[in-house]
N, C-alpha and C positions, 0 to 999 in steps of 0.2 A: 565586480563579482559576476561570474557566469551563472548559469542556472537553466532551469527548465524553460523551454520556449513556449510562448503562448500562441496558439493558432485558433483564435476565436474563443468565445465564452463556452464554458462547460455547461452542458444541459443534460437532459435525461438520455439514456441510451436504450433504444428499443430492444426488446428481447432480453434485457437484463433484469432478472428477478431481484428485488430488494428484500433481504431478510430482516426480520424484526429482532433477532437475537444478535449478540455481539460477534458471532462467528468464532468465538473462542472455544476450542475443544474442552471437553469436560475433564480431560485427564491432566490435571496439574497445570499451573500457570507459571512454572519456574523458568521458562524460556521466552525470549523476545525476538521479534523480527525488526531489524532496523534497515531503513531504505535511505540511500545517500543521493544527494543532488548530482546532476550532470548537465552537460550542455547539449544533449542530444534528444532527450524525450520531451514531448510537449506536456503541458498540464493535463490536457484531455487524455492522453495515453496513460499517464500515471493514475489519474482518477479512475479510469475504467479498469485498469489492472488491479488496483487496490480493492475495488468493489467485487470483482470476479474472484480474486484470491482469498479475501477475508470475509466476504458477505456483508461488509459494512454498508451503511447508507451513503447516498450521494453526498450529503452534508459532511459526514465524517471523512470521507475520501477527499473532499475539497480542503478540509482543515489540515489533514495530514500532508497533502500535496503542498499547501502553503508553507507548512513547517519545513518540509524537505527543501523547498526553494529558498526560503528566507533564513533558515537556521542551519542549512547544510545537511540535515538528516532528520528523521523522525522514526520513533518506535511506532510501528503500525499494527502490531499483533502481540498478544501474550497468550501462551498456551503450552501444551506438552511439546517436547522436542520433535516428535513425529509430526504433529500438526504444524509447528513452525517451519519444519523442513519442507512440508508440502506447500505452504503459503509462499515461502521464499522461492521455491522452484517455479511456481506460477509467475510471480513478480519478475523473476530474472529473465523470463522469455522475451521481455522488451529491451533487454540489454542494460538495465539499470543495476547498479551495485546494491546487493542485498547481503545482510549478515544475520546469522542466527547465533545468539549467545545466551548463556545462562544469566539470569538476573542476579 
């Protein structure tokens, strides 16, 4: 099975503010963002983009990245369609496949 490449251990990312909320928009949680595994992005790239896009903690981003790699995909965000579209747009900037769907 292919998957995300590991290029060293994930650590903290200077300049990245960690939010204490879930990053989920207040306008309805009827939509989800799913991220799919690939052979091109490193764990560290995916962890960082998840933190930036969703405002999640380092630990949550690590868990979601593990799921993406080992399960082939992970739901990384629940929110309104507009918020999910925004999150997916940010995540897709690293070339990873992202899908926004209704729950």
